[in-house]
C-alpha positions as CSV (number, residue, x, y, z in Angstrom):
1,M,40.7,-18.6,3.8
2,R,40.1,-22.2,4.8
3,V,36.6,-21.5,6.0
4,H,35.8,-19.6,2.8
5,S,37.0,-22.5,0.6
6,S,35.1,-25.1,2.6
7,T,31.9,-23.0,2.6
8,M,32.2,-22.6,-1.2
9,W,32.8,-26.4,-1.6
10,A,29.7,-27.2,0.6
11,L,27.6,-24.7,-1.5
12,L,28.8,-26.3,-4.7
13,M,28.0,-29.8,-3.5
14,A,24.5,-28.7,-2.5
15,V,23.8,-27.2,-5.9
16,A,25.2,-30.3,-7.6
17,V,23.0,-32.7,-5.5
18,S,19.8,-30.7,-5.9
19,P,19.0,-31.7,-9.5
20,A,19.7,-35.4,-8.6
21,Q,17.2,-35.2,-5.7
22,A,14.6,-33.6,-7.9
23,K,14.4,-36.7,-10.0
24,N,12.7,-38.5,-7.1
25,L,9.7,-36.1,-7.4
26,S,6.6,-36.5,-9.5
27,T,6.1,-34.3,-12.6
28,N,3.2,-32.6,-10.8
29,Q,5.5,-31.6,-7.9
30,L,8.2,-30.4,-10.2
31,E,5.6,-28.3,-12.2
32,L,4.3,-26.8,-9.0
33,C,7.8,-25.7,-8.0
34,K,8.5,-24.3,-11.4
35,W,5.2,-22.4,-11.5
36,G,5.7,-21.0,-8.0
37,S,9.2,-19.9,-8.9
38,V,7.9,-18.0,-11.9
39,V,5.3,-16.3,-9.7
40,A,8.0,-15.3,-7.1
41,G,10.3,-14.0,-9.9
42,N,7.5,-11.9,-11.4
43,A,6.6,-10.5,-8.0
44,Q,10.3,-9.6,-7.3
45,Q,10.5,-7.9,-10.7
46,A,7.3,-5.9,-9.9
47,K,8.6,-5.0,-6.5
48,L,12.0,-3.8,-7.8
49,S,10.3,-1.8,-10.6
50,G,8.2,0.2,-8.0
51,T,4.8,-1.5,-8.5
52,T,2.7,-1.4,-5.4
53,L,1.6,-4.5,-3.7
54,Y,-2.0,-3.5,-4.3
55,S,-1.3,-3.3,-8.1
56,A,0.6,-6.5,-8.1
57,R,-2.1,-8.3,-6.2
58,N,-4.8,-7.1,-8.6
59,K,-2.7,-8.2,-11.6
60,V,-2.4,-11.7,-10.1
61,K,-6.2,-11.8,-9.4
62,T,-7.1,-10.9,-13.0
63,K,-5.0,-13.7,-14.5
64,K,-6.6,-16.9,-15.6
65,Y,-5.4,-20.1,-13.9
66,S,-5.8,-23.7,-14.8
67,K,-6.4,-24.9,-11.2
68,P,-8.7,-23.4,-8.6
69,W,-6.1,-23.2,-5.9
70,M,-3.6,-21.3,-8.0
71,P,-4.9,-17.7,-7.6
72,K,-4.8,-17.9,-3.8
73,M,-1.3,-19.4,-3.8
74,A,-0.1,-16.8,-6.3
75,I,-1.4,-14.0,-4.1
76,G,0.3,-15.6,-1.1
77,I,3.7,-15.9,-3.0
78,T,3.4,-12.3,-4.2
79,E,2.6,-11.0,-0.7
80,Q,5.5,-12.9,0.8
81,T,7.9,-11.6,-1.8
82,Y,6.8,-8.0,-1.2
83,L,7.2,-8.5,2.6
84,G,10.8,-9.6,2.2
85,K,13.5,-6.9,2.2
86,S,15.5,-8.6,-0.5
87,K,16.8,-6.5,-3.4
88,L,18.1,-9.6,-5.3
89,R,17.5,-10.0,-9.0
90,P,14.3,-11.9,-10.0
91,S,16.4,-14.7,-11.4
92,V,18.0,-15.3,-8.0
93,I,14.6,-15.2,-6.3
94,K,13.2,-17.7,-8.8
95,K,16.1,-20.1,-8.2
96,T,15.9,-19.8,-4.5
97,Y,12.2,-20.4,-4.5
98,Y,12.5,-23.4,-6.7
99,D,15.3,-24.9,-4.6
100,G,13.3,-24.4,-1.4
101,C,10.2,-25.9,-2.9
102,I,12.2,-29.0,-4.0
103,K,13.6,-29.4,-0.5
104,H,10.1,-29.0,1.0
105,E,8.6,-31.5,-1.4
106,L,11.4,-34.0,-0.7
107,A,10.9,-33.6,3.1
108,R,7.2,-34.3,2.7
109,K,8.0,-37.8,1.2
């Protein structure tokens, strides 16, 4: 029981600290993480609904993007999501991607 409570406490602290750390990032970095998390969430939704990777990839290719690097990155995020064995809800995948992106951007600084 003690291990369980300490694990939960550590997880709670990590979640509480994450938004505070995100304030150190630029708005461009935050927008990138938000955008990527939406792409990952949409890919997970498509995966769970039974859409094939081929169809999901084509849907991503036909979208219009504001930056030239976005289509390639969106396809990469979609493919990685499909390769994973996770059956988590899209909202959880979205949050996980966002948190991981924030940590990555902070580590780059």
